[in-house]
C-alpha positions in Angstrom: 0.1 24.0 -10.7 1.9 26.5 -8.4 4.6 28.8 -9.8 6.6 30.8 -7.3 7.6 33.9 -9.3 11.2 35.2 -9.2 11.9 37.4 -6.1 13.0 41.0 -6.4 14.9 41.0 -3.1 17.3 38.6 -1.7 15.8 35.8 0.5 17.5 33.4 2.9 18.2 30.0 1.5 15.9 28.2 3.9 12.9 30.2 2.7 13.8 29.6 -0.9 13.8 25.9 -0.2 10.4 26.1 1.5 9.0 28.0 -1.5 10.3 25.3 -3.8 8.5 22.6 -1.8 5.3 24.5 -2.1 5.8 24.9 -5.8 6.1 21.2 -6.2 2.8 20.5 -4.4 4.1 19.3 -1.1 1.4 19.3 1.5 2.9 17.0 4.1 6.4 16.6 5.6 8.0 14.6 8.4 10.9 15.7 10.5 13.0 15.4 13.6 14.1 19.1 14.2 17.8 20.0 14.2 19.7 23.3 14.5 21.4 22.5 11.2 18.3 23.4 9.2 16.6 26.1 11.3 16.1 28.4 8.3 14.1 25.7 6.6 11.9 25.3 9.6 11.4 29.1 9.6 10.5 28.9 5.9 8.0 26.2 6.6 6.5 28.4 9.3 5.7 30.9 6.5 3.8 28.0 4.7 2.2 26.3 7.7 -1.2 26.7 6.1 0.0 24.7 3.0 2.4 22.2 4.4 1.6 20.1 7.5 4.8 19.4 9.3 4.7 16.3 11.4 7.3 16.1 14.2 8.5 12.5 14.8 10.4 10.9 17.7 13.2 9.3 15.7 14.7 9.9 12.3 14.1 6.3 11.3 10.4 6.7 12.0 10.3 10.0 10.0 12.1 8.4 7.0 9.7 5.4 7.1 6.7 7.8 7.2 8.1 9.6 4.1 8.7 6.3 2.3 5.2 5.1 3.1 3.7 8.4 2.0 5.5 8.1 -1.3 4.4 4.5 -1.7 0.8 5.3 -0.9 0.4 8.5 -3.0 2.9 8.2 -5.8 4.3 11.6 -4.8 7.7 12.0 -3.2 7.5 11.8 0.6 9.5 14.5 2.4 11.6 13.9 5.4 13.9 16.5 7.1 16.6 15.5 9.5 19.8 16.9 10.9 23.3 16.1 10.0 25.4 13.1 11.1 23.4 11.0 13.6 20.1 12.2 12.2 21.1 11.3 8.6 22.4 7.9 9.7 19.2 7.1 11.6 17.2 8.0 8.5 19.2 5.8 6.2 16.9 2.8 6.8 14.1 4.7 5.1 16.3 5.6 2.2 17.3 1.9 1.7 13.6 0.8 1.9 12.6 3.5 -0.6 15.4 2.3 -3.0 14.5 -1.4 -2.8 10.7 -0.7 -2.9 11.0 1.9 -5.7 9.2 4.5 -3.6 9.5 8.3 -4.4 11.1 10.1 -1.5 13.3 13.1 -0.7 15.4 13.3 2.4 16.7 16.7 3.2 19.7 16.7 5.5 21.1 19.7 7.5 24.8 19.9 7.0 27.8 21.6 8.5 28.8 24.9 7.0 31.0 25.0 4.0 33.8 26.6 6.1 34.0 23.4 8.2 33.6 20.8 5.4 36.0 17.9 5.2 37.4 18.6 8.7 35.3 16.0 10.4 33.5 18.8 12.1 30.8 18.2 14.7 28.3 15.7 13.3 29.7 16.1 9.8 28.7 13.5 7.2 29.5 13.2 3.5 26.0 12.9 2.1 27.3 12.0 -1.4 29.5 9.2 -0.1 27.2 7.8 2.4 23.9 7.9 0.4 25.3 7.6 -3.1 25.2 3.8 -3.2 21.7 3.5 -1.9 19.9 6.6 -3.2 18.7 7.3 -6.7 20.6 10.6 -6.5 22.6 12.1 -3.6 23.9 15.6 -3.8 24.7 18.7 -1.8 23.5 22.2 -2.5 26.5 24.6 -2.3 24.9 27.8 -3.5 21.7 29.5 -2.3 20.8 30.7 -5.8 20.7 27.1 -7.0 18.3 25.8 -4.3 15.2 25.9 -6.6 17.1 24.1 -9.3 18.3 21.3 -7.0 14.8 20.8 -5.4 13.1 20.5 -8.8 15.7 18.0 -10.0 15.1 16.1 -6.8 11.4 15.8 -7.5 12.0 15.0 -11.2 14.4 12.2 -10.3 12.4 10.8 -7.4 9.3 10.2 -9.4 10.3 9.7 -13.0 11.2 6.4 -14.5 11.7 3.9 -11.7 10.8 5.9 -8.6 13.3 6.1 -5.7 14.9 8.2 -3.0 16.9 11.4 -3.4 19.1 12.8 -0.6 20.2 16.4 -0.5 22.7 17.9 1.9 22.0 21.5 3.0 25.0 23.3 4.4 24.1 25.8 7.1 25.8 28.8 5.4 23.7 28.0 2.2 20.5 28.0 4.3 21.4 31.2 6.1 22.8 32.8 3.0 20.8 35.1 0.8 20.1 35.0 -2.9 17.5 36.4 -5.3 15.3 33.4 -6.1 14.5 32.6 -9.7 11.1 31.3 -11.0 10.3 27.9 -9.4 8.1 25.7 -11.5 6.9 22.3 -10.4 8.7 19.2 -11.7 6.8 16.8 -13.9 6.6 13.0 -13.7 8.1 11.6 -16.9 7.4 8.0 -18.0 8.2 6.1 -21.1 5.4 4.4 -23.1 5.2 1.2 -25.1 5.4 1.6 -28.8 2.8 0.1 -31.2 5.4 -2.3 -32.3 6.1 -3.4 -28.7 2.4 -4.1 -28.1 2.0 -5.9 -31.4 5.0 -8.2 -30.6 3.6 -8.8 -27.1 0.3 -9.9 -28.6 2.1 -12.3 -31.0 4.3 -13.9 -28.3 1.4 -14.1 -25.7 -1.0 -15.3 -28.4 1.2 -18.3 -29.1 1.3 -19.5 -25.5 -0.3 -22.6 -24.0 0.7 -22.0 -20.4 0.9 -18.2 -19.9 1.2 -16.4 -16.6 1.2 -12.7 -15.7 3.2 -11.4 -12.7 2.7 -7.8 -11.6 4.5 -5.8 -9.0 6.5 -2.7 -8.3 5.5 0.9 -7.9 4.1 3.6 -10.1 0.6 2.0 -10.3 -2.7 3.8 -9.8 -6.3 2.9 -9.7 -7.0 3.3 -13.5 -3.9 1.2 -14.3 -5.1 -1.6 -11.9 -8.5 -1.5 -13.6 -6.9 -1.8 -17.0 -4.9 -4.7 -15.8 -7.9 -6.5 -14.5 -9.9 -5.9 -17.7 -6.9 -7.2 -19.8 -6.8 -10.4 -17.6 -10.5 -11.0 -17.7 -10.8 -10.4 -21.4 -8.0 -12.9 -22.1 -8.6 -15.4 -19.3 -5.0 -14.9 -18.0 -4.0 -16.0 -14.5 -2.3 -13.1 -12.6 0.1 -13.4 -9.7 1.5 -10.5 -7.6 5.1 -10.0 -6.6 6.2 -10.0 -2.9 4.2 -7.5 -0.9 2.4 -6.0 -3.9 -0.7 -8.2 -3.4 -3.0 -5.2 -3.5 -2.4 -4.6 -7.2 -5.0 -7.3 -8.1 -8.1 -8.2 -6.1 -7.2 -11.4 -4.3 -10.9 -12.6 -4.5 -10.9 -12.3 -8.3 -11.1 -15.6 -10.2 -8.0 -14.7 -12.2 -5.9 -14.3 -9.1 -3.2 -16.9 -8.7 -1.4 -15.8 -5.5 1.7 -14.0 -4.4 5.2 -14.6 -5.8 7.4 -14.1 -2.8 8.8 -15.6 0.3 7.1 -18.9 1.2 5.6 -19.1 -2.3 2.8 -21.7 -2.9 4.7 -24.7 -4.3 1.9 -25.1 -7.0 2.4 -21.5 -8.0 6.2 -21.9 -8.2 5.6 -25.0 -10.4 3.2 -22.9 -12.6 6.0 -20.3 -13.1 8.6 -22.9 -13.9 6.3 -24.6 -16.3 5.0 -21.5 -18.0 5.9 -21.1 -21.7 5.3 -17.3 -21.6 5.7 -15.0 -18.6 4.4 -11.4 -18.9 6.1 -9.6 -16.0 4.8 -6.0 -15.5 6.5 -3.7 -13.0 8.2 -6.3 -10.9 12.0 -6.2 -10.7 12.4 -10.0 -10.7 14.6 -9.7 -7.6 15.6 -12.4 -5.1 12.3 -12.6 -3.3 10.2 -12.7 -6.4 12.3 -15.4 -8.1 12.9 -17.7 -5.0 16.5 -16.8 -5.0 16.8 -16.6 -8.8 15.7 -20.2 -9.2 12.2 -19.8 -10.8 13.8 -18.4 -13.9 17.2 -19.4 -15.3 19.9 -16.7 -15.3 20.5 -15.0 -17.6 18.3 -16.6 -20.3 15.0 -18.0 -18.9 13.6 -21.1 -20.5 10.2 -19.3 -20.5 9.6 -16.8 -23.1 9.9 -13.6 -21.0 8.2 -10.3 -21.6 9.5 -7.8 -19.1 7.9 -4.4 -18.6 9.5 -1.9 -16.3 9.6 1.9 -15.8 13.3 1.8 -15.2 15.3 1.2 -18.3 18.3 0.1 -16.2 16.3 -2.7 -14.7 15.6 -4.3 -18.1 18.3 -6.9 -18.8 20.0 -6.3 -15.4 19.6 -10.0 -14.4 17.3 -11.6 -17.0 17.6 -11.3 -20.8 13.9 -11.1 -21.8 12.8 -11.9 -25.3 10.8 -8.6 -25.3 11.9 -5.7 -23.0 9.5 -2.8 -22.8 10.4 0.4 -21.0 7.1 2.0 -19.8 5.4 3.4 -16.8 2.6 1.3 -15.4 -0.4 3.5 -16.3 1.0 4.1 -19.8 1.5 0.3 -20.3 -1.8 -0.7 -18.8 -3.6 1.7 -21.0 -1.9 0.2 -24.1 -3.2 -3.2 -23.0 -6.8 -2.0 -23.7 -6.3 -2.9 -27.4 -4.9 -6.4 -26.8 -7.4 -9.2 -27.2 -6.2 -12.8 -27.7 -7.7 -16.1 -28.3 -7.4 -17.9 -24.9 -8.7 -21.3 -25.9 -5.3 -22.9 -25.3 -5.2 -21.9 -21.7 -8.9 -21.2 -21.0 -9.1 -23.3 -17.8 -5.8 -22.2 -16.3 -7.4 -19.3 -14.3 -9.8 -21.6 -12.5 -7.1 -24.0 -11.4 -4.7 -21.3 -10.5 -7.3 -19.6 -8.2 -8.2 -22.9 -6.6 -4.6 -23.5 -5.8 -4.3 -20.0 -4.3 -7.4 -20.6 -2.1 -6.1 -23.9 -0.9 -2.7 -22.3 0.1 -4.4 -19.3 1.7 -6.5 -21.4 4.1 -5.0 -20.8 7.5 -4.3 -23.9 9.6 -4.9 -24.5 13.3 -1.7 -24.5 15.3 -0.9 -24.7 19.0 -2.0 -22.3 21.7 -5.2 -20.9 23.2 -5.0 -17.9 20.8 -5.5 -19.1 17.3 -4.1 -16.6 14.8 -6.3 -18.2 12.2 -9.4 -16.9 14.0 -7.9 -13.4 14.3 -7.1 -13.2 10.6 -10.5 -14.6 9.6 -12.2 -11.9 11.8 -10.2 -9.1 10.3 -11.0 -10.4 6.8 -14.7 -10.3 7.6 -14.7 -7.1 9.7 -12.3 -4.7 7.9 -13.7 -2.6 5.0 -12.3 -3.3 1.5 -10.3 0.0 1.6 -8.7 -0.6 5.0 -5.0 0.0 4.9 -2.8 -2.7 6.6 0.9 -2.0 7.4 3.5 -4.4 8.6 7.3 -4.7 9.0 9.3 -7.9 8.7 9.1 -11.2 10.7 7.2 -14.5 10.8 4.2 -12.7 12.3 3.7 -10.9 8.9 3.1 -14.3 7.2 -0.4 -14.3 8.7 -1.5 -11.2 6.8 0.7 -11.6 3.7 -0.5 -15.2 3.1 -3.9 -15.5 4.6 -5.5 -12.0 4.3 -7.1 -11.2 0.9 -6.4 -7.7 -0.3 -9.2 -6.3 -2.3 -8.2 -2.8 -3.4 -5.2 -0.9 -4.7 -2.9 0.5 -2.0 -4.3 -1.3 1.0 -1.0 -3.1 1.7 2.0 -1.1 2.9 4.9 -3.4 3.7 8.6 -3.2 2.9 10.0 -5.5 0.2 13.4 -4.5 1.7 12.6 -6.7 4.7 13.0 -3.8 7.2 11.8 -4.2 10.7 10.1 -1.3 12.5 8.1 -0.3 9.5 4.5 -1.1 10.6 4.1 1.7 13.1 5.4 4.7 11.1 3.8 3.5 7.9 0.5 3.4 9.6 0.9 6.9 10.8 1.7 8.1 7.3 -1.3 6.2 6.0 -3.7 7.7 8.5 -2.4 11.2 7.8 -3.1 10.7 4.1 -6.5 9.0 4.6 -8.1 10.1 7.8 -11.4 8.6 6.8 -10.1 5.1 6.3 -9.4 2.3 8.8 -5.7 1.8 9.3 -4.4 -1.4 11.0 -0.7 -1.6 12.0 0.3 -5.3 12.2 3.5 -5.8 14.3 5.6 -8.5 15.9 6.9 -7.7 19.4 10.5 -7.2 18.1 9.3 -5.2 15.1 7.1 -3.0 17.2 9.8 -2.1 19.7 12.0 -0.6 16.9 9.7 2.3 16.3 7.0 1.9 19.0 7.9 5.3 20.4 6.1 6.8 17.4 2.9 6.1 19.3 3.6 9.5 20.7 3.4 10.9 17.2 0.1 9.2 16.6 -1.3 10.6 19.8 0.0 14.1 19.1 -1.9 14.3 15.7 -5.0 12.5 16.8 -4.6 9.4 14.6 -7.0 6.7 15.5 -4.9 3.8 14.3 -5.3 0.2 15.6 -1.9 -1.2 16.5 -1.8 -5.0 16.9 1.3 -6.5 18.5 1.8 -10.2 18.1 3.9 -11.1 21.2 5.8 -14.4 21.3 8.8 -13.1 23.3 11.4 -13.7 20.6 12.8 -12.6 17.3 10.8 -15.4 15.7 12.2 -15.5 12.2 15.8 -15.8 13.5 14.8 -18.4 16.1 13.1 -20.4 13.3 16.3 -20.4 11.2 18.3 -21.1 14.4 16.3 -24.3 15.0 16.5 -25.3 11.4 20.3 -25.0 11.3 21.4 -25.3 14.9 18.6 -27.2 16.7 18.4 -26.6 20.4 21.3 -24.2 20.5 19.2 -21.1 21.3 21.2 -17.9 21.7 20.6 -14.3 21.0 17.0 -14.5 20.0 15.0 -14.1 23.2 13.2 -10.8 24.1 12.3 -9.2 27.4 9.3 -7.2 26.5 7.5 -4.4 28.3 3.8 -4.5 29.3 2.6 -3.4 25.9 -0.9 -2.4 27.3 0.6 -0.2 30.0 3.1 1.2 27.5 0.2 2.3 25.2 -1.8 3.7 28.1 1.2 5.7 29.2 1.1 7.5 25.9 -2.7 8.1 26.4 -3.7 5.4 23.9 -6.2 2.7 24.5 -4.5 -0.6 25.3 -5.6 -4.2 26.1 -4.3 -7.7 26.0 -5.9 -10.7 24.3 -5.0 -14.2 25.6 -7.7 -16.3 23.9 -9.0 -16.0 20.4 -12.6 -15.6 21.5 -11.7 -12.3 23.1 -10.4 -10.7 20.0 -13.6 -9.6 18.2 -14.8 -7.6 21.2 -11.4 -6.2 21.8 -11.1 -5.1 18.2 -14.4 -3.3 18.3 -13.4 -1.4 21.4 -10.2 -0.4 19.7 -12.1 0.9 16.7 -14.5 2.8 18.9 -11.8 4.3 21.1 -11.5 7.4 18.9 -7.7 7.5 19.5 -4.7 5.3 18.9 -5.4 1.8 20.3 -3.1 -1.1 20.9 -4.1 -4.8 21.1 -1.5 -7.2 22.4 -1.9 -10.8 21.2 -0.1 -13.2 23.5 0.7 -16.2 21.3 2.2 -19.6 22.1 6.0 -19.3 21.4 5.9 -22.9 20.3 3.9 -21.8 17.2 6.9 -20.3 15.4 5.2 -20.1 12.0 1.6 -20.5 10.8 2.4 -24.1 9.9 5.4 -25.2 12.1 6.2 -25.6 15.7 9.6 -25.2 17.4 9.5 -28.9 18.4 8.7 -29.9 14.8 11.5 -27.8 13.4 14.0 -29.1 15.9 13.1 -32.8 15.4 13.3 -32.4 11.6 16.7 -30.7 11.8 18.1 -33.2 14.3 17.0 -36.0 12.1 18.6 -34.4 9.1 21.9 -33.9 11.1 21.9 -37.6 12.2 21.8 -38.8 8.7 24.7 -36.7 7.5 
């Protein structure tokens, strides 16, 4: 624990803020520089041996890196951007941090107080713009209160249900002087389940005949995942993971039942509907996890629902559970150590649930000379268990989300918010945190182009990431829906792409193109051995719009449906 003692002489606000970051254990930050927070940059210069400042090419990329850092480490990711345009560009990362419950702090340079509310150059009302999407949005209006605000930001971002905090930093406050007070680090505060809660949980779960555990959300760590696994093994309970939290439970484990998200296995959906007791730990039970709020009745599910969540305001927000437990994930998982049930009534459920998962996770063959099935199989065999895989949003992501088996905690970084452009910056953050681990950035062509310029950031900091770009020349997910609802009326979904290999090489990265599946293993080995950022472009048949459907098939089905109306 670092305590920055009270100063004896006045300091400029930007240096007080930098000291407060050090006091709260910050070792990494992401930024796009701006004149509005020059004193903070100068303060960080004083601490350049403690805080590694990574300069990004776009504020959206910097914010995504901070969000991914928070998701990966459990500590607030720090992003610094300038006022107005910079803040607006960074808002996508704040939204993702909110929906994904990731601890994050966005520091926004602001116009001076003497210009406030005049629509000054690049002025933005931080409270009004970010208030609806951040966990807390505020502005620091006095230099002597900077330490107080920074500590509250850390306390808020990581306690309870984690989330993003946004602080506005007026120029006159950063340039102003004050005598700094003691700065002590904030602490992560989480609720714990009571003995009564655990006893009631055991009673409800013990009476079940068709129980199912669903886990998700943030706030987990390795010990909590081990406690969860031991609890499931001991009691023969099938465990499913919420959308894009598949790395909370080893997908190869015989108790694993699959992921509860978009494109859910119909057999798993039926298992949820038919369950008599659902133990939901950490998942918000949002739209993606409930198949549009259809797997559970609103507001009173017909299943006996036990809902555990770190955020008290999440409990009862949509579903009225029979038992609501406000607890952090490590605290609750530790309490499960004392729960041993008699699983005879559901003893064989795990085996069948896992068989159903394996059947659904077997990739099919679909048109084209490059079979994505073969690519995913090779990655499954070749990547180490601790490899970190990042992706954004799009049909291309289905290949990894559905068919790749995650084996360890925090090996999957993907936005439940559905944000495109996440895969590249998230991979950069992951490689900065874990230089010794393999990091694979999995991207669609449309998704990659939203933050592909951050290849420059990967090059600057010597980050040997493998970037895969699945190129089908379109916004595939939207084209899929277009064909389903307006067959043959294609408009606004085509893409004109650059030469991705030449683009990578122009940054100094390794780049090559794969046209046939048999070429991928050797190309992947060359990318791993490059010792620098490497990009592999996979040219896929546009007709293969999803892992299981073709454009022609979608169009024929939709036209047939329209003809019968």
